[in-house]
C-alpha positions as CSV (number, residue, x, y, z in Angstrom):
1,X,-121.7,122.4,80.8
2,X,-124.0,119.8,80.1
3,X,-126.9,122.4,80.2
4,X,-125.2,124.5,77.3
5,X,-124.6,121.4,75.2
6,X,-128.2,121.1,76.0
7,X,-129.6,124.1,75.0
8,X,-127.2,124.2,72.0
9,X,-128.7,121.0,70.2
10,X,-132.2,121.8,71.1
11,X,-132.3,119.7,74.2
12,X,-132.7,116.8,72.1
13,X,-131.7,114.5,74.8
14,X,-134.1,115.8,77.3
15,X,-137.4,117.1,74.3
16,X,-139.1,113.6,75.6
17,X,-139.4,113.6,78.7
18,X,-142.2,115.6,81.1
19,X,-141.8,118.9,83.0
20,X,-142.2,116.7,86.5
21,X,-139.8,114.1,85.1
22,X,-137.0,116.6,84.0
23,X,-137.0,118.6,87.6
24,X,-136.8,115.5,89.4
25,X,-134.5,113.0,87.1
26,X,-132.3,115.9,86.0
27,X,-131.9,119.8,87.5
28,X,-132.0,119.2,90.5
29,X,-128.6,116.3,90.2
30,X,-127.0,118.7,88.0
31,X,-127.7,121.8,91.0
32,X,-126.8,119.3,94.0
33,X,-122.6,120.0,91.8
34,X,-123.3,122.9,91.8
35,X,-123.9,124.4,95.8
36,X,-122.2,121.1,97.4
37,X,-118.9,122.4,96.0
38,X,-119.9,126.0,96.5
39,X,-120.7,125.5,100.1
40,X,-117.4,123.2,100.5
41,X,-115.2,126.6,99.3
42,X,-117.2,129.2,101.7
43,X,-116.2,126.8,104.2
44,X,-112.4,125.7,103.5
45,X,-111.7,129.5,103.0
46,X,-112.4,131.1,106.0
47,X,-111.1,128.1,107.7
48,X,-107.9,128.5,105.3
49,X,-108.1,132.8,106.1
50,X,-108.8,131.9,110.0
51,X,-105.9,130.3,110.4
52,X,-103.4,132.5,108.3
53,X,-105.1,135.1,110.4
54,X,-103.8,133.6,113.3
55,X,-100.6,132.5,112.7
56,X,-99.4,135.8,111.6
57,X,-101.0,137.0,114.5
58,X,-103.2,140.3,112.8
59,X,-105.6,141.6,114.6
60,X,-107.3,144.3,112.1
61,X,-109.1,142.2,109.7
62,X,-112.5,140.4,109.6
63,X,-111.1,136.5,110.1
64,X,-108.5,138.1,112.7
65,X,-112.0,139.2,114.9
66,X,-113.2,136.6,114.1
67,X,-110.0,133.9,115.9
68,X,-110.5,136.3,118.4
69,X,-113.3,135.2,119.8
70,X,-112.8,131.6,118.7
71,X,-110.4,131.9,121.0
72,X,-112.1,133.8,124.0
73,X,-114.6,131.4,123.9
74,X,-112.1,128.9,124.4
75,X,-111.0,130.3,127.5
């Protein structure tokens, strides 16, 4: 959202920075806010689907197959 604001304002707030400063102090920290939560959404969503597959007794879906693999390794 901040990047869109900068784009539409003609980069008024960041155009005085050198490209290396811009990448180090602006792009990388803002990119971390996209990568970190995206990874957590993936992991937690996978865990939820796995739990639902176990609870429902499903044996044909991909999460259910993963659950059976985990159960066989635990035994």
